[in-house]
N, C-alpha and C positions, 0 to 999 in steps of 0.2 A: 504494500500500500504506500503510495506517494503522499507525503504530508507537505502541503504548501507552507511557505514561510509565514503567511498570515495565520493559518490554523495553528502552526507550531507556536507562534508568539502568544496567541490567545490561551492555549493550553498551559504553557509555562507560567503565564501570568496568573491563571486560575490556581495553579498549584501553590503559588506564593501568597495568594490573596485570601483564600478561604480559611481563615484561622480564628484568632481570638475575637475579632470584631463581630463575626456572625454568630459565634458561640455565646458570647457574654454581652455584646454591645446593646442589645435591645432592652435589657433590664434598666440600665442607667438612662438610656434614651427615653424610655417610657416614664421614668421618674422625673425627668426634666420637662418633657413635652406632652405627657399623657397620650391621648389617641392621635395627636398631631405628629408623632415621631416619624411616620412614613414620609412626610414631606421633608424631614431632615435628611433622609437618605438621598433624595434628589440633589439637595444643596451640596452634600458631601461628595456625590459623584461628579458634579460640575467642577468643584475645586480639584478633585483628583485628576480629572481629564486635563485641566490646565497645567497641573504639575507634571503630568506624564509628557505633555508636549515640550515643556521646558527642559526636562532631563534628557529627552531624546535629542533635542537640538544641541544641547551642550555636550552630549556624548559624541555627536558627529564632529563638533568643533575640537574636542579634546579626547580622542579615542583611547589614549593611553593613560588618562588621568584616573586617580583613585576615587571615583565617584563624586558625590555632591560637594564634599569638603574641598577637593581639588578644583572643581568648577568655581566655587565661591572664591577661593584664594586667587585663581587666575584672573577673575573678573573684578573682584571688589577689594582684594587685599587680605593680609594675614589676620587682622582682628575680626572682621566679619566671618572669616573662615573658621577661626577658633570658636566663636559664638555658635556658628552653625554646626561645627563638630560636637560641641558640648551638648547642644539640643538634640542632635542625632543620637549620641550615645545614651543620653537620658531616655529618649524615646524608645530606642532599641531595648534597653534594659527593662523599661516598663512593659513593652509588648511581649518580650520573652517571659517575664513574670506572669503576665496575664494569660499567655498561652499555656504555661505550666499549670497555673491555677485552674484554667478551664479543663485541661486534661484531668487534673485531680478531682474536680467537682463532678465530672461526667463519668470517667472510667473507674475511679477509685474514691467514691465519696466517703467511705469509712476511714480513709487515711490520705486526705488530699495533699498534705505537705510531702509525705514520702513519695507519692506518685509524681508530684511536680519536680522534686529534686532528681529523681531517677530519670525522668524525661529530659531535663536540662543537661544532666551529665552525659547521658547516652548520646544525645544529639550533638553536643559539643565535641565529643570524642569521635563520632562516626559521621559528622556532618559532611565532610569533604567527599566521603564515599557515597553518601546518600543523594547528593545533589544531582548526579546523573540519572538516578532512578526515579526522581520526582517528575512525573510526566502524565501521559494519558491515563494510566491505570488509576493513580491516586486522584486525579481531578474528576474522572468519571465516577469513581466510587463515592467521593464526597458529594458530588452533585446528586447522585442517586439517593443517598441517605437523606439529604436535605429535601429532595422531592418527596420522599416517603413521609417525612414529618409533616410537610405541608398538606399532602393529600389526606393523611389520617386526620389532621386537625380540621380540614374543611369537610370531611365526610361524616363527621359526628357532630350532632348538635351540642353547642357549648352549654355549660351550666349557667345559672344566673350569676353574673359577675357584679361586684360592688362598683360604686361610682369611681371616677378617676381620682388619682392621688391629689391630695390638697396641695395647691401651689404649682401644679403642673398645668401646662396649657400652651397656647400658641406662642407666648413670650419665651418659652424655653426651646423653641425650634432650633435656634442657632447653637445653643449649648448641646442639644442632642446631635446636631450635625457634626459638631466637633468630636464627640465620642464616636460616632459612626464613620468618621473620616478614615479610620484605620481599616474599615471593611474593604476599602478600595486601594490601599497603598502597597500592593505587591507588584505594581507595574514596573518598578526599577529592574526587576528580573529580566525584562526584555528591552526597556528603554535605555538602561545603562549597565549592560552586562559586564561582569568582572573579566579580568584577563583569562583567556582560555575558554570562556563561555561563548555560545553561539551569538553572533551579531546579526541583527535583522536590518535589512535595507530600509531606507526612509519610505520607499514606495509601499512596502509591506506594512509598516507601522501606521501609515495614513489610514488604512482600513482596520488593522488589528487593534489599535488603541481604543477607538470608539466602540468597537465590537466588544472588547474585553470589559471596559467600564460598563457598557450597556448590559452585558450578560450578568455581571456582578450585581448591578442595580436591579435587574429583573429577579434574580435569585433572592436578594436581600428584601425586596418588596414583597415577594410571595411568602417568604418565611416570616417576615415581620407581621404581615397581615394575618397569617395563620395563627401566630402566637397571640396577637391581639384579640382575635376572634375567640380563641379557646380559653385564654386566661383572663382577658380584660386588662386594662391599663394598670389597675391597682395591684393585682396578683403578679403581673409581669414585672412591675417595678421592684418587687421584693424577692424575685426568684434568683437563687444562685446558679441555677442550671435551667434556663428557660425552655430549651428544646426538649429536655427530658420531662420537665413538669407538664408541658403542653401535651406531650405524647401520652403520659399517664392520665391526664385529665380527659383525653379523648379515647380512653379504654384501649390504649396501645401499649400497655406495660410489657407484653410479650416481645415487643420490638425494641425494647431498651438495649439489649445486647448488640443489636445491629447498629443502633445509634452510637453506642460506645466504640464500636469498631470504626465507624466513620469519624468520630471525634479523635481517635488515636491517629488515624492517617492524616487528618487535617492538621492536627497539632504538630506532628512531626514534620510535615511538609512545610508549614508556615515557619516553624521554628528554625529549620535549616536556613531559610532565607534571612530571617531576622538576625541570627548570629553571624551569618556571612556578611551582612551589611555592616554590623558593628566591627567585625574584624577588618573589613575593607577601609573603614574610616580610620581605625587604629593604624593600619599599614600606611595610609596617606600621611598621618601625623608623624610617623617614624621617618618617612621619606623626606619630609620637609624640615626635620629637626625639632618639631614641637614635642616629640616624645623621645626618650633615650633610644639609641639604636639597638633594639633587641634583635638578636640573631635567631633565625629559624622561624617556623610558623607556630610552634607550640606556645611560646609566651603570649602571643596575641590571642590565641584561643583561650588561654587561662584568664586573661584580663576580661574578655567578653563574657566568659562563664561566671567570673566573680561578680561582675556588675549585675548580671541577670539574677544570680542567686541572692545577692544582697537585696535587690528589689523584691524578689519573691518572698523572702523571709520577713521583710519589714512592712510590706504593703498588702492589703487585701486585693483579691483579683480585680474587683471593680475599680479601686483606686489606682492599681497598677495600669489598668486599661486606660483610665483617664490621663494618667501621667504619660503613657505611651502615645496617646493621641495628641496631647498638648505639645510634647517634645517634637513629635513628627511634624505637626503643623508649623511650629516655629522654624524647624529645619527647612521645610519646603518654602516658607516665606523668604528665607535667605537664598534658596536655590532659584526661586522665581525672580528675585531682585537681581541676581547675577545674570539670569537669562535675558533680562530686559536690555542689557547693554551689549549683547552679542552683535557682531557685524551682520549686515543684511545678507551677505553671501553665505553665512553660517546658518541661516534660518530656513526651516521647512514650514513653520507655522508663524502667523503674524505676532508682532511684539505685544499686541493687545491681550493675547492669551496669557502671557507672563504677567502683565499688569493686573488682569482679573484674578489670576491665581495668587499673586502677592496679597491683594486686598482680601480675598476670601480666607487665605491661610491666617492672616492676622486676626480677622474676626473670629475664626474658629478657635484659635488658641486663646484669645482673650475672653472667650465665653466658656472656657473650661471650668469645671467645679473649682471653688476657691482653693481647696487643699492641694489639688493637682497642679493648679497654676503656681502656687507658692513653691511646691517641691521642684517643679520644672524650672521656674525662674531662678531660684537660688542655686540649684544644681548646675544650670547652664552657666551662670556667672562664675561660680567657683571653678568649674572645669576650664572655662576660657582663661581665668586668671592664672590657674596652675600651668596651663599650656604656655601662656605668655611669659611667666617667670622662667619656665624651663628653656624657652627659646632665647632668652637673654643671657643665659648662663654660657660661659665658654665651654667648648667641647674639650674634654680631658683626654 
């Protein structure tokens, strides 16, 4: 069977995208926006599409650069790059912790912490070997499991659900969009591939990126509507494992093991990409002298794992997801800002997409829950300061 570049890009993107956001994101989104949270998915998708265009253009301009950190440094200078790197590492740590927490909540609810630690350690150790295996099979399996959950929830009449959560409503749509932004942020797997990964031509990405974001939006909308129908906004907002609780509410308890299998595959697939992204930023920091010149690959994997384990042990899955979303939004704000100043000949998409992406990312980040915003802001500033101090030290 011949796989076209467009189809290959969509599948790789799905494998990196369907992770913590779709497993955990609907509960905090419902807490913030009540029954309006499906509208937040569309706003998050629009922001993600602009960010995907920006990273794709910058990869074409700097094909050998180490991801977004290097793009920002080349276009805006070292200090914006250090801030962007700090936000990215905070965001990756939060997402990794949220993915591990989702895996524990769904697959090993009786010992969530142990399950999350085992998943993080196993993925960090075997991630480079798993990356080539994450493809058609995992994406199709996860999509099939999500379709199963949606069909079961729509096929059974829901119980009488309580009224929406107090304080949630239309005013919380932007905050919910910020949390759901991470549902769509696996696109760098195809827009800015790491060295040695498959590179997709601009002509293929012109079609693949809108299709990828559109498919994820369709899946997220269907699953979100199914959960809202079966649980209602109030129960959904309080659920630690929304897909499982909705399946049980719809008399689908017998299918919970199938859901656990899908969650395991989705968690491992997304976590491989998240940890690889953190390691790539760390490698870029080493190359420019902002971090000590660590030799070999192992130390960078240890740093990425240590950051993720720290976030997992210190934060609840919901807070970790919010921190991951806030850090990721800030990082893409810097990435869109650097894309705005690309030369015309380096562009595939208009500069307006980068401007819109910058504005949306700032709005999404600033509307994050207060605790997540504080953790992300302080962590980003501290990380950037440490990187700057290190860069000023003479090399011994």
